[in-house]
C-alpha positions in Angstrom: -111.0 -32.9 36.2 -109.2 -30.5 33.9 -107.8 -33.4 31.9 -111.2 -35.0 31.6 -112.7 -31.8 30.4 -110.0 -31.4 27.7 -110.5 -35.0 26.7 -114.3 -34.5 26.4 -113.7 -31.3 24.4 -111.4 -33.1 22.0 -113.9 -35.9 21.6 -116.7 -33.5 20.7 -114.4 -31.4 18.4 -113.4 -34.6 16.5 -117.0 -35.1 15.6 -118.4 -31.6 15.3 -115.3 -29.9 13.7 -116.1 -26.5 15.2 -112.9 -25.9 17.2 -111.0 -24.3 14.4 -113.9 -22.0 13.6 -114.3 -20.9 17.3 -110.6 -20.3 17.6 -110.6 -18.4 14.4 -113.4 -16.1 15.6 -111.8 -15.6 19.0 -108.3 -14.8 17.5 -109.3 -12.8 14.5 -107.4 -9.5 14.5 -109.1 -6.2 14.8 -107.7 -2.6 14.7 -106.4 -1.6 18.0 -108.5 1.6 17.8 -111.6 -0.6 17.7 -111.0 -1.7 21.3 -113.0 1.4 22.5 -115.9 2.0 24.8 -117.7 3.3 21.7 -117.8 -0.2 20.2 -119.5 -2.0 23.1 -123.2 -1.4 22.3 -123.6 -4.2 19.7 -122.2 -6.9 21.9 -124.3 -5.6 24.9 -127.5 -5.8 22.7 -126.6 -9.4 21.9 -126.2 -10.3 25.6 -129.6 -8.7 26.4 -131.2 -10.6 23.5 -129.8 -13.9 24.9 -131.3 -13.0 28.3 -134.6 -12.2 26.7 -134.7 -15.6 25.1 -134.0 -17.3 28.4 -136.5 -15.3 30.4 -139.1 -15.7 27.6 -138.8 -19.5 27.6 -139.4 -19.5 31.3 -142.4 -17.2 31.0 -143.8 -19.4 28.2 -144.1 -22.3 30.6 -146.8 -20.4 32.6 -148.3 -17.9 30.1 -151.5 -19.0 28.5 -152.1 -17.5 25.0 -155.8 -17.5 25.2 -158.0 -14.4 25.3 -159.8 -15.5 28.5 -156.7 -16.8 30.3 -153.8 -14.5 29.3 -154.5 -11.8 31.8 -155.1 -14.3 34.6 -151.8 -16.1 33.9 -149.9 -12.8 34.2 -151.7 -12.1 37.5 -150.7 -15.6 38.7 -147.0 -14.8 37.7 -147.2 -11.5 39.6 -148.7 -12.7 42.8 -148.6 -16.4 43.2 -145.7 -17.9 41.3 -142.5 -17.6 43.4 -140.3 -14.9 41.8 -142.7 -14.8 38.9 -143.0 -11.0 39.2 -139.2 -10.7 39.0 -139.0 -12.9 35.9 -141.7 -10.7 34.2 -139.9 -7.6 35.3 -136.6 -8.8 33.9 -138.3 -9.7 30.6 -140.2 -6.5 30.3 -137.4 -4.1 31.2 -135.0 -6.2 29.1 -137.1 -5.3 26.1 -136.7 -1.6 26.9 -133.0 -2.1 27.4 -132.6 -3.9 24.1 -134.5 -1.3 22.1 -132.4 1.5 23.7 -129.1 -0.3 23.1 -130.1 -1.1 19.5 -130.9 2.6 18.8 -127.6 3.8 20.4 -125.7 1.1 18.4 -127.2 2.1 15.1 -126.5 5.8 15.8 -122.9 5.0 16.6 -122.5 3.0 13.4 -124.0 5.9 11.4 -121.8 8.5 12.9 -118.7 6.4 12.6 -119.4 5.6 8.9 -119.4 1.9 9.5 -122.1 1.4 7.0 -119.9 2.3 4.1 -118.1 0.0 1.7 -117.6 -3.0 2.1 -120.1 -3.2 5.0 -123.3 -2.4 3.2 -124.9 -5.8 3.9 -123.8 -5.5 7.6 -125.8 -2.3 7.8 -128.8 -3.9 6.0 -128.8 -6.9 8.4 -128.6 -4.4 11.3 -131.6 -2.6 10.0 -133.6 -5.8 9.8 -132.6 -6.6 13.4 -133.8 -3.1 14.5 -137.2 -3.7 12.9 -137.4 -7.2 14.4 -136.5 -5.7 17.8 -139.3 -3.2 17.5 -141.6 -6.0 16.4 -140.7 -8.0 19.4 -141.4 -5.0 21.6 -144.8 -4.4 20.1 -146.0 -8.0 20.1 -144.7 -8.4 23.7 -146.9 -5.4 24.7 -149.9 -7.0 23.0 -149.3 -10.3 24.9 -149.9 -8.4 28.2 -153.5 -8.3 26.9 -154.6 -5.6 29.3 -156.5 -2.4 28.5 -153.4 -0.7 27.1 -152.6 -3.7 24.9 -156.2 -4.0 23.7 -156.6 -0.4 22.6 -153.0 -0.2 21.4 -153.7 -3.1 19.1 -156.9 -1.5 18.0 -154.9 1.6 17.0 -152.3 -0.5 15.1 -155.1 -2.3 13.3 -156.9 0.9 12.4 -153.7 2.3 10.9 -153.1 -0.8 8.9 -156.8 -0.7 7.8 -156.2 2.6 6.1 -154.0 1.0 3.4 -155.7 1.4 0.1 -157.4 -1.6 -1.5 -155.9 -4.3 0.8 -156.4 -2.6 4.2 -159.2 -4.9 5.3 -157.1 -8.0 4.2 -154.2 -6.7 6.3 -156.5 -6.2 9.3 -157.9 -9.8 8.9 -154.3 -11.1 8.7 -153.2 -9.3 11.9 -156.3 -9.9 14.0 -157.4 -13.3 12.5 -160.7 -11.7 11.7 -162.5 -8.3 11.7 -162.2 -7.9 15.5 -159.8 -8.5 18.3 -160.6 -12.0 19.6 -159.0 -15.2 20.8 -157.3 -15.9 17.4 -155.7 -12.5 17.6 -153.7 -13.4 20.7 -152.7 -16.8 19.3 -151.3 -15.0 16.2 -149.3 -12.5 18.3 -148.0 -15.3 20.5 -146.7 -17.2 17.5 -145.1 -14.0 16.2 -143.5 -13.1 19.5 -142.3 -16.6 20.4 -141.6 -18.3 17.1 -141.4 -16.2 13.9 -139.7 -13.0 15.0 -137.1 -14.7 17.2 -136.3 -17.1 14.4 -135.7 -14.2 12.0 -133.7 -12.4 14.8 -131.5 -15.4 15.4 -130.9 -15.9 11.6 -129.9 -12.2 11.1 -127.8 -12.1 14.2 -125.8 -15.0 12.8 -125.5 -13.3 9.4 -124.6 -10.0 11.1 -121.8 -11.7 13.2 -120.5 -13.6 10.2 -120.3 -10.3 8.2 -118.5 -8.6 11.1 -116.0 -11.5 11.3 -115.4 -11.7 7.6 -115.2 -8.0 6.9 -113.6 -6.9 10.1 -114.7 -4.5 12.8 -114.8 -0.9 11.6 -111.6 1.1 12.4 -111.7 4.3 14.3 -112.9 7.0 11.8 -109.8 9.2 11.3 -110.6 12.6 9.7 -109.2 12.7 6.2 -109.1 8.9 5.7 -111.3 8.5 2.7 -113.1 5.2 1.8 -112.4 4.2 -1.8 -113.8 1.1 -3.4 -110.5 0.2 -5.1 -108.3 0.7 -2.1 -110.2 0.3 1.2 -109.9 -3.4 1.7 -106.1 -3.3 1.0 -105.7 -0.4 3.4 -107.8 -2.0 6.1 -105.8 -5.3 5.9 -102.5 -3.3 6.1 -103.8 -1.5 9.2 -104.8 -4.8 10.9 -101.4 -6.3 10.2 -99.5 -3.2 11.5 -101.7 -2.2 14.4 -104.1 -5.1 15.1 -104.7 -7.4 18.0 -106.7 -10.5 18.7 -110.3 -10.0 19.5 -110.0 -12.3 22.5 -109.0 -11.2 25.1 -107.9 -7.7 24.2 -110.7 -6.1 22.2 -113.4 -8.1 24.1 -112.5 -6.9 27.6 -114.5 -3.7 27.4 -117.4 -5.6 25.8 -117.5 -8.0 28.7 -117.3 -5.2 31.3 -120.1 -3.2 29.7 -122.3 -6.2 29.2 -121.8 -7.0 32.9 -122.9 -3.4 33.8 -125.9 -3.7 31.6 -127.0 -6.9 33.2 -126.5 -5.5 36.6 -128.6 -2.4 35.6 -131.4 -4.7 34.4 -131.3 -6.7 37.6 -131.6 -3.5 39.7 -134.3 -1.8 37.6 -136.3 -5.0 37.6 -136.1 -5.3 41.4 -136.9 -1.6 42.0 -139.5 -1.0 39.3 -141.2 -4.4 39.2 -143.1 -5.9 36.3 -144.8 -3.8 33.7 -148.6 -4.4 34.0 -150.9 -5.9 33.4 -153.4 -3.1 33.9 -157.2 -3.6 33.7 -158.6 -6.6 32.0 -159.1 -6.2 28.2 -162.9 -5.5 28.1 -164.1 -3.5 25.1 -167.2 -2.5 27.1 -165.0 -0.8 29.8 -163.7 2.2 27.9 -162.6 4.4 30.8 -159.0 4.1 29.8 -156.1 6.3 28.8 -153.8 3.9 27.1 -150.1 4.7 26.6 -147.6 2.5 24.7 -144.2 1.6 26.0 -141.5 4.3 25.6 -140.2 3.1 22.2 -143.6 3.9 20.6 -144.6 6.8 22.8 -143.3 9.4 20.3 -145.6 7.8 17.6 -148.6 8.0 20.0 -147.8 11.7 20.6 -147.4 12.4 16.9 -150.7 10.9 16.0 -152.5 12.6 18.9 -151.2 16.0 17.9 -151.4 15.7 14.1 -154.3 17.5 12.4 -156.8 14.8 11.4 -156.5 15.5 7.7 -152.8 14.6 7.6 -153.1 11.3 9.5 -153.7 8.8 6.8 -151.1 10.2 4.4 -148.4 10.4 7.1 -149.2 7.1 8.7 -149.0 5.2 5.5 -146.1 7.0 3.7 -144.0 8.2 6.6 -142.8 4.8 7.9 -142.3 3.5 4.3 -140.1 6.4 3.3 -138.1 6.3 6.6 -137.4 2.6 6.3 -136.5 2.9 2.6 -134.0 5.7 3.4 -132.5 3.6 6.2 -131.9 0.6 4.0 -130.7 2.7 1.0 -128.2 4.7 3.0 -125.1 2.6 2.4 -125.8 2.4 -1.4 -126.4 6.2 -1.6 -123.4 7.2 0.5 -121.1 4.1 0.4 -117.8 5.9 0.0 -116.0 9.1 1.1 -115.4 10.5 4.6 -116.2 8.4 7.7 -115.3 10.8 10.5 -118.3 12.7 12.0 -116.0 15.7 12.3 -116.0 16.1 8.5 -119.7 15.1 8.1 -121.7 17.9 9.7 -124.9 17.1 7.9 -124.9 13.6 9.5 -124.3 15.1 12.9 -127.1 17.7 12.5 -129.4 14.9 11.2 -128.8 12.8 14.3 -129.4 15.8 16.6 -132.6 16.8 14.8 -134.0 13.3 14.8 -133.0 12.7 18.5 -134.5 16.0 19.5 -137.7 15.5 17.6 -138.2 11.9 19.0 -137.2 13.0 22.5 -139.6 15.9 22.5 -142.5 13.8 21.1 -141.7 11.1 23.7 -142.0 13.7 26.5 -145.2 15.1 25.0 -146.5 11.6 24.7 -146.6 11.3 28.5 -149.4 13.8 28.7 -150.7 14.2 25.1 -154.5 14.0 24.8 -155.8 10.5 24.2 -158.1 10.8 21.3 -160.7 9.4 21.0 -162.0 10.1 24.5 -162.8 6.6 25.6 -165.1 7.7 28.4 -167.0 10.3 26.5 -170.2 8.3 25.9 -170.7 7.5 29.6 -169.2 10.5 31.3 -170.6 13.2 29.2 -174.4 13.2 28.9 -176.2 14.5 25.8 -177.0 18.2 26.3 -180.7 18.7 27.0 -181.1 21.2 24.1 -180.2 18.5 21.6 -183.1 16.2 22.8 -185.7 18.7 23.8 -188.7 18.6 21.4 -187.4 15.8 19.3 -189.5 13.0 17.8 -189.3 9.5 19.2 -187.2 8.4 16.1 -184.8 11.3 16.7 -184.6 10.5 20.4 -183.7 6.9 19.4 -180.9 8.3 17.3 -179.6 10.3 20.2 -179.5 7.2 22.3 -177.6 5.4 19.6 -175.0 8.2 19.4 -174.3 7.4 23.1 -174.6 3.6 23.0 -172.6 3.1 19.8 -169.8 5.2 21.2 -169.9 7.8 18.4 -168.7 10.4 21.0 -165.4 8.6 21.4 -164.4 10.4 18.2 -166.9 13.2 17.9 -167.8 15.9 20.4 -171.3 17.1 21.1 -171.9 20.3 23.1 -168.1 20.7 23.5 -167.6 17.3 25.2 -166.4 14.1 23.5 -163.6 13.0 21.2 -161.4 15.3 19.1 -160.5 13.0 16.2 -163.6 13.5 14.1 -165.6 16.7 13.4 -168.1 17.9 16.0 -171.6 16.6 15.6 -173.2 20.0 16.6 -173.3 21.2 13.0 -173.4 18.0 11.0 -176.6 19.0 9.2 -175.0 22.2 7.9 -172.2 20.2 6.3 -174.0 17.1 5.0 -177.3 16.3 3.5 -179.3 13.3 4.7 -178.1 11.1 1.9 -174.5 12.2 2.6 -174.9 11.3 6.3 -176.3 7.9 5.3 -173.3 7.3 3.0 -170.8 8.5 5.6 -172.2 6.2 8.3 -172.5 3.1 6.1 -169.4 3.5 3.8 -167.1 5.6 6.0 -164.6 8.0 4.6 -161.5 10.0 5.6 -160.6 8.9 9.2 -164.0 7.3 9.8 -164.4 3.6 9.4 -167.5 2.0 7.7 -170.3 1.0 10.0 -172.6 -0.5 7.4 -172.1 -4.1 8.8 -172.4 -3.0 12.4 -175.7 -1.1 12.3 -179.2 -2.3 11.2 -181.2 -0.2 8.7 -183.5 0.9 11.5 -180.5 2.1 13.5 -179.0 4.0 10.6 -182.4 5.6 10.0 -182.6 6.7 13.6 -179.1 8.1 13.6 -179.7 10.1 10.4 -183.0 11.4 11.8 -181.1 12.7 14.9 -178.1 14.1 13.1 -180.3 15.9 10.5 -181.4 18.1 13.4 -177.8 19.1 14.2 -177.7 22.7 12.9 -177.7 26.0 14.8 -181.1 27.7 15.3 -182.1 29.8 12.4 -179.6 28.2 10.0 -181.1 25.8 7.5 -179.6 22.4 7.0 -177.5 21.4 4.0 -179.6 20.5 0.9 -179.1 18.9 -2.5 -178.6 21.9 -4.9 -180.2 19.9 -7.7 -183.6 20.0 -5.9 -185.8 23.0 -5.1 -185.1 24.6 -1.7 -187.5 23.7 1.1 -188.6 26.0 3.9 -186.1 26.3 6.7 -186.6 23.9 9.6 -187.9 25.2 12.9 -185.3 23.4 15.0 
C-alpha cells in the first residue's frame, strides 16, 4: 500500500509539478526564536477558517436564502436535521473564535514589530483579512434573519444612509432597494458564501506567499534596529546561523495549538449550542432588544451612549480614520526598534484600545437600546396631550403612535431617547419647520416624505403644533406679526 501511494504521488507530481514547491515551503528555514507559542495565532486562525468553509458548505445544502424561508430552514436545522444544531453551533462559534484569534494575531504582530520593513505588504494583506473576517461575521449574523438580524441590518443601513450625497445609493446597494426585503437576503447570502470568501482565500494565499518569501519575523530583541539597507542581509545571516526547517520543528507548536483550538470549539459548540435564531423577522413586531454578536457589541454600546449630535460625524469619520491609520502604519513606522520593551507608546496604545473596547463591550451587554422598539404599544399617549384636541389633532396623535414616532421620540417621559422629546416641539419649531423636518428629515431623523400622505403630514403637524407647555406660546416666524398666545 505504501509503495502504491508513493507511485500515485509520483504520477501526480509528474503532471502537476507541485512537489518541489511543497517541499520548499515545508523545509524553508525560519529563525529558531520564531518557534514560540507567541507565533501560533496566525496558523490557528487559518485552521479555523478552513473549518468555517467546511461547515459553511454543509449548512448551505440546507439553508434557504429567501426572506420567507430562511428562518424556517434554521429551525429545521436546529430541531429536525440530525446533528444540524451542532453543525450550526460549530459554524457560529467558529466565527467568534476566528475573530478573536485574528485580533490577538494582529496585536502580536503589532507589538513584535512584524509589520516593519520588508513586511509592509504582509501587514496590509493581514488588515484586508481582518476586515473580511469582520465582514463575514456581520453577513453571517444577517443570514440568521431573526429579529436581531433584522434590526441590526436596519442600524447598519441607517448608518450607511448618513453618507453625504450618495447615502441613499449605498442603502439601495446594500438592501437591494429602499427597505429590507427578499432581495436583501439574497445579496447578503452572495456576499457571505461567494464574494467575501473568495477575497479571503485570495489574500490568505498572498499572505502565506509573503510569509514564505520574506520569512517569519524573528524574535524582537531589544536594541536590534531595522534598517532598510541592512535588515535583509542581517535576517539571512541569522537564518543561516540559527535557523531550522519549518517542518517539523517550528510547526510543532502550531499543530498543538490548532488542535487545542479545535477541541475548544467542539466543546463550546456542544455546551452552548447554536446561536439563534430568535424571533421571526417581522417589522410589525417591535418588542425587541437586539444585541449584535460580541465583536460588534462595543460599537452598539458606543452608539447607544454617544450624544445624538455626535453620531453622524463619528459614525462616518471614525471607521475611515481608524482603517486608514491601520493600513498606513508600516509606511509611517517601517524602520527602527521592534521590541515592545523599547516601544512604550505602542504598548500603551494597545492597552488603551483593549481597555476601551473591553469596557464598551461590557457596557454593551446592558446599554439602553435606543430607539425603544416597544414604545408605541407599551406606552400610551398621556391623556393631557389629547384632552380637548380637535379631530384633526387627535388623528395626528394616533399617527404618532401608529407610525412609531415614539421609537425615537419620548412623550410624557416615555419613549425613545435618540431624538428630542415631542413635549415641547412647538416651542422649538414653527409649523412650516415641522412640515419640513417630517418630509425632508435632518440631523439624525430620516425623511418621511415618501412614507406619509399629505393628509397624514397635515394631521401630524396639527398635533405637534399643540406641543408646548401651558402658558408658553409656540414658536413663530419672526418676519410675521405676533399672534395672540394659544390657550392650549
